[in-house]
N, C-alpha and C positions, 0 to 999 in steps of 0.2 A: 458688455455685459453689465447689467444693472446690479445695484446692491442687493436687491431682492432675489435675483436669480443666482447670485453667487453663494455657494455653500460656505458654512462656518469654517470648514477646514481650509478652503481656498483663501478666504479672508485672512485667517491667521498666517497662511504662507505669505500672502502679499504684504501684510503688515511687517513681518519679519524681514522680507527681502528689501523692503523700503529703508531699513536700518543699515544695510550693507552698501559698501561702496560699489561703483561700476566695476572696478578692476576684480573685486571678490566675486561679483555676479558673473563676470566673463569667464573666470576660472571654473566656477560652479557649473556654468552652462556647458563648458567643454568637458567637464568630468561626466555630467549626466547625458551628454549627447544632444543638448537642446540647440536648435538653430534658430537664432533670432533674426527677425526681418529688418533689423536696424541696429545701431550702435548706442541707442539711448538706453537710459536705465529702465524705462517702461517696456521697451522691446525685449530686454532680457528677462524682466519679471514675467511678461506674458508667455515667453517661451518656456521658462522654467515651470510655470503653473500648468501649461499644456502637458508637459512631460510627467509631472507629478500626479496630475489628475487623470492620466491615461488617455488624454485626447489625441496625442501624437506619439510616436515611437522614436527612440533615439536615432541620431544620424550616425551611420557607420563612420569610424575613424579611418582617416587616410594618411599616408606618409608624404603627401605633396605639400609644398610651401616651405617657408622658412620655419625654423624652430620657434616655438613660443618663448617670449621673454620671461613670463611669469607663469608658473604651473603649481605653485605651492598653495594648498587649501587648508585652513585651520580645521582640524578634526572636529572641533566644537560646532562648526557650521553644519556638518552632516548629522552630528548628534542632536542638534536642536530641531533640525527637520524631522528626524525620526520621533522626537518627543512630541512634536505638534501632531504627527500622524497618530501616535499612540494615545494621546489625549482625546483625539476625536474617534477612537475606534468603536465606541458604542453608539455612535450616531448613525451607523450604517446597519439596517436591518439584515438579519441573517437570511441568506438565500436570495436576496434581491439583486438582480443584475442591473445595476444603475449605469448606464452608458451615457456620457455627456456628448453633445453635438460639438463638431469641430469649431475652433474659433475662426473668425473671418480671415485671420492672417495665416491660418494653417494651409498647407499645400493642398490642391484639389484632390478629391478621392479617386482612386484608380477606377478605370472603366469596368473592370470585372472584379466583384467582391462577393464572397459568400461565407456563410457561417460554417466553421469547422472545429473539430476537437480531436485531441489525441494525447498520448503520453509523451512527455518531453524527454528525449534522449540527448544528453549533451556529449558532443565528441571531444577527443583530446585537444583539438585546435581551439576550442572555446565556444563555437556556435553549435546549434542543435537542430533537431527536426522534432515535429510532432508526429509520432507514429500512430496512425489510425487504423491500420490494417493488421490486426493481430500482432502488434509489436514488430511488424515486418517492414523493411524498407520498401516503399512503393511510391514512384513519382507520381501516380495519379492521385494519391491520398495524402502524401506527406506535406507538411508546411514548414518552410525554413524559418528558423528563429535565430537572429543575429546575436553576436556576443554581447553587444551593448544592451539589447533588450533583455537578455537573461540577467545582466548585472543590475541595470536600473530597475527593472520590475521584480527583482529578488526572486527569481524562478530557480527551482531546484529540480535535479533529474527525478523523473517519476511523477511530477506534477501533471494533473489532467487539466489541460489548458483549453478553454473554449474562446474562440476568437474569430475575427473576420479576416479573410486572406484575400490577397491580390497577386496576380501574376507579376513576375519580375521581368525586367527588360533583358531579352536574350537569355532567358533561363526557363527550363521546363517546370520546375518546382515552384508553386507559389510561395509568397512570404507573408508573415504575420502583418496584418494592417492595424488592427485595434484588438486588444485583449479584453474580453468580456468578463471572464471569471477564471479562477484557478481553484480547482478542487471544489467547485461549487460555490465559491465565495467570491464577491465582487472586490474590485480594487479599493484599497483602503481597510479591507477586513482580513485578508489572508496574510498580509506581511508580518504581522506581529505573532508569528508562530515560533515555537521553541525549536532548538535543535535536537534531532533525535538522540544523539549519543550524549547530550547534556542533561537529559531527563533522569530522574532518580527511579530506579527500578525496585520493585517489591514482589513478594510472592503472590501468585494469583490468589485472589480471595473473592471472586464473583463467578459463580458456577453457570455454565450454559445448562439450561433446563431442557434435557432430552427425554424426559419422562412422558413419552407419547405412545399411544397404542399403535403398533405396527404388527403386520402379519408375521414378519421374519424376527420380530423382537430385537433387532440389532441395536437400535439406539438405546432402548431401555437396558439392555444388557451392559453396554458400555457405561451408561449413567449410573447403574447399580454398583458396578465393581471397579471402574476405572473412570471417575468423574473427570470431566474437562472443565477447566476454568479459563477465564479471559486472560490471555498472555501466557498460555501454556506452551511448552515445547513438547509436543506429543510425537513419538516415534512408533509407527506401525511396522513391525519388523516380521518377515515371514519368508519361508522357502518359496520356491517357484509353485504357482498354481494353489496356493493356500487361501486366496480370496482377499489379499490386502487391498487391491484396487477397488474392489467391490465394497469393502468395509469403509474406504475413504469416501466413496460416492454416498453411501448410506448416512454417514456422519455429516457430510455437506448438505444432503437433503434435509436431515433433521434440524441442523442449526439454521439453515435458510428459512424453513417453515415456521420455526418458533421465535426466531430473533431477527425480525425485520430491521431493527435499529442498527444492526451490525453491518460491516461492509466486507462481504466475502469475496474471494477470487480463487480460481482454480488454475493451476499450472500443470499441464501435462507435457512432459519432456520426452522427445524421441518415441512418441506413442504410435501404436498402430491406428491407421485411418479409421478402422471400424470402431475402435475404442473411443476416438474423439467424437464420432457420430453419436455413440451411445451417451457420452457425458453431456453433449450439447443438447440431446433430446431429453435428458433427465431433469433439466432445470428450466426455470422461467427465462424468457427472452433477455431479461435485463441483467441475468447473472453473468458476471465477468468471467469468461473462460479463455485463457491464453494457452496456445498449444503449439507444439512443433512435432513433426512426424519423422520417421526414419529417412525421408527424402531430404530433410534439411541437414545442412552442415552444423559443425560444432559452434560456429560463431553465432548462428541464429539461435541455437539452444541457450547459449549463454546470454544473449541479448534479451530473449523472452524472459528468462529467469530473473535477470537484473532488474528490468523495467517493472515486472510484477511485484517484486519485493520492494523496490523504491517507492512505487505507488501506495503500497501498504504502510510504508514508513512515513510518507507525507501525511497520510490520513491520521496515523497515530500521533504525529506532532500536533495535530489540531484537536485532539482529544477524542477522536473516534475510536471504536473497537474494530480493528481491522483483522481479518483472518485470511491466511494463505493455505490453500490445500495443495500439496506437492506430490506428484506421482511421476518419477521417483527420484530419490537422491542419488542413487547408484549411477543412473544414466547422467545426471547433472555432473557428477564427479568425473565420469569418463569424458564428457565434453570439455570440461576444464583441463583435464590432464592431456588431452590431444592438442590444446592450444598452448599450455604452459605447465610447468612441473608441479606447482603447488595446488593440484586439484583437490586434495583432501582439505587442506587448509581453507580453500575458498568454500567448500561445502560446510565446513565447521562454522564459518563466519555467517554463512546463509541460514543455517538452522538456528544458530545462536542469537540471531536478531530478534527473536521472539522474546516478549517480556511484557510485564504489566508496570504501569507507572503510578507513583504516588500522586503526581499532579493531575492524573486522569488519562483515560485513553490506554489502549494496549495493542499489542501485535501478537497474534496467535499463529503459530506454524504447526500444522498437522501433515506429517510427511510419511511416506512409505520407504522402506529399505529392504532390499533383497539379501538374505542370509543363506549360508550353506549352499552356495552356487558352485563351489569348487575353485572360485577365483579368490585368492588371498587378499586382493585389494578390497573386495566387498567385505570380508570378515574384518579387516583392519578399520574400515570406515565404520562399520556397525559398533565395534568396540569403543571408538572414539566418540561417536554420537550418543551412545548410551550413557556416557559419563556427563554429557551436557543436558540430556533430556531430564524433564521433571514429570514425565508421564510416558509410560511404555506399554504397548500392547504386543504381546508375542503370539503369533498364530502357530497352530499345530498342524502339520501336513497329514498326520494320521487322522485327526479329526476331521479334517476337510475331506479326505477320501471316503469317510463314512457318512458324508453329506450332512455333518453337523455344522450349523452356521448361526452366529459367527464361531470359528474354530479357534477360540481364544484360550490359551493356556494360562489359567488363573494363577498358577504358582509363580509365574514370571511376569505377570502383568499387574501394574500398580501405579498409583499417582502419589507424588510426594506431597506431604502436608495437606491430607484430605480434611484435617480439622478446620482448615481456613475456607474450605468450600462447602462444608456441610453444617447444618444447624446443630447446636449441642444436643438437642433431644433426638436427633436422627443418628448422630455419629456412633453412639453405642450400639444402635440396632444395625447400622452398616457393617461395623467390625464383626458382629455376631453373624450376619448373613454371609459375609465374605468367608468366615471361618468354616461354616456349613458347606459352602459352595466348594471350597478347596478340598474338603474331605470327600464330598460326594462326586465332584466333577462337573465339567461343563454342561453335559447332556442333562443331568439333573437340575442344574441351576436354571437352564432354559425351560424345562418342564414346570419347575416351580414358578417362574415368571409368567408363563402363559396361563396360570391359574388365577392370577390377580389382575386387578384393573389398572393399578399404577404401582410405582415403586415404594411408596409409603406403606401401601398395604402389604407388599412383598416383604419389607423390612419388619413390619410388625408381626407378620405370620411366619417368618422364616423357619423357626424351629418346628412348628406343626407341618409346614410343607415339605421339609427335607426328611422328616422322620416318618412320612407315609410309607 
């Protein structure tokens, strides 16, 4: 490789490796899974650069052979490598999938290789698979990812990995051959992300704009009385057949149509097949919908839920605004409970993952919950989740039976800290409109909304509209 062809990042790697001894380079190569074609210093440097630049994948560890005589590596070596990569982070354009060709000393490419992508599921043993078929294990679509590849390439569960794959010897599932991108970002760009649980949370302060004209006025109604912000934990609670799934779908449609910059995903747990067809037909083809039906077991329900949320967390770590629409938390709790005893705690952690970050990015969870079902577990879950939610929509069965939609009970539906979501000039009008609506009822509020073009006009004319 000539000096002109070599990137600045690789030149800095090579310059640093030249300052290290062969013994240190040998331990570093063993740590990163780099296979050198010789024992010279230049061979180890070439092998390490191939690994760090993504040209080759780590060699799996084996227990064969005599124990190594030296295995200690100064932590400052790994830290210095990370500093070099971080200093060159801005040199990689966003969205560019820059794939370098293999070095002449690299092993020959497999006979069969194709581009594939999927969500990474990491198993307890340390290795993982890219799940491409609706988060479902499928030998025809899955791609094997070794433990060393996960460690060296700094992959996390839920990462959307795009790669080339090749068939393994005597194995039906292909293996990752070369990683092209992770969550849409190339090698050298995605590694310097924060850890989700180390980010500093704050109150949602950026509202989703749902003030759009719809024949059913659903999105406008929620926007007018229960505003939704980025990072919200919104709970849609309702008795059976009160319209909670339909409301969830309408909110998803409104957010997707108005906020293309966000990354939404829909999770349907233990759903009826016809409901899955309805949801899939209501959104654009690129909308991410992960679903399980009542034909699936509890393990698949849990896997789908875990990977969907992990994917949203990975996007939030990168500064994106991720949204997960969940239907429903009751079915998710039952799936967890059938596999272990802490089903309620697992659902609390799932719903509680939603938050907005001071550093940028957010994870919003809008989920449905069944109440008054006669099952004490459902009521217990609802009471626990409402303590954690910062936005709640309660649906009224009697309103739904009178075909009032959305059948929202305004007395028990609200968002915490609306003052952070609304402009100062709108906030006073918002409280005034809400006071009139609670006095006159949901039907009167829907009638008043239908007489205006947008919610700003509704707020300014609330007194006139409700006193008619």
